[in-house]
C-alpha positions as CSV (number, residue, x, y, z in Angstrom):
1,R,0.0,0.0,0.0
2,Y,2.8,2.5,0.9
3,E,5.5,1.2,-1.4
4,N,5.1,3.7,-4.3
5,T,4.7,6.8,-2.2
6,G,7.3,6.1,0.6
7,A,4.4,6.9,3.0
8,T,3.9,5.1,6.3
9,E,0.8,4.7,8.4
10,S,2.2,7.3,10.7
11,S,2.8,9.7,7.7
12,E,-0.8,9.1,6.6
13,D,-1.9,10.0,10.2
14,Y,-0.2,13.3,9.9
15,L,-1.6,14.1,6.4
16,E,-5.1,13.0,7.6
17,A,-4.8,15.4,10.7
18,I,-3.7,18.3,8.5
19,L,-6.5,17.8,6.2
20,V,-9.1,17.7,8.9
21,I,-7.6,20.7,10.8
22,R,-7.3,22.8,7.7
23,A,-11.1,22.3,7.1
24,G,-11.5,24.6,10.0
25,G,-8.9,27.3,8.9
26,F,-5.2,27.4,9.6
27,C,-3.2,24.3,10.7
28,R,-0.2,24.8,13.1
29,N,2.2,22.3,14.7
30,A,0.4,22.8,18.0
31,D,-3.0,21.8,16.5
32,I,-1.4,18.6,14.9
33,A,0.3,17.7,18.2
34,E,-2.9,18.0,20.1
35,R,-5.0,16.1,17.6
36,L,-2.4,13.2,17.4
37,G,-1.4,13.2,21.1
38,V,2.3,13.8,20.3
39,T,4.9,16.5,21.2
40,R,5.5,19.5,19.1
41,P,9.1,18.5,18.5
42,S,7.8,15.2,17.1
43,V,5.5,17.1,14.8
44,T,8.3,19.3,13.6
45,K,10.4,16.2,12.8
46,A,7.6,14.5,11.0
47,L,6.8,17.7,9.0
48,A,10.4,17.9,7.9
49,G,10.3,14.4,6.6
50,L,6.9,14.9,4.9
51,S,8.2,18.3,3.4
52,S,11.3,16.5,2.0
53,R,9.1,14.2,0.1
54,S,6.9,17.1,-1.1
55,L,3.9,16.1,0.7
56,V,3.4,19.2,2.9
57,E,4.4,22.8,2.7
58,V,5.1,24.9,5.8
59,A,4.7,28.6,5.3
60,G,5.4,30.5,8.6
61,R,3.2,28.7,11.0
62,D,0.7,27.4,8.6
63,V,0.9,23.8,7.4
64,R,-0.6,22.8,4.1
65,L,-0.9,19.7,1.9
66,T,0.6,19.7,-1.5
67,P,-1.4,18.1,-4.3
68,E,0.7,14.9,-3.8
69,G,-0.1,15.0,-0.1
70,R,-3.8,15.4,-0.7
71,C,-3.7,12.3,-3.0
72,L,-2.4,10.1,-0.2
């Protein structure tokens, strides 16, 4: 299921959380941490990995999915 994208179940949890949070407006690291029950540093590390795979964009404090991230 994840072989072609390099995504993991954890990555998909982050992408889904971003999608749900953005439906209500902006999405910040703190929002993701609260929703997933993880620390902010964990979110920062995960977002760096997702960003390096072009699945998310971080603009200031706002986190957005790329078209590739939305597809997953």
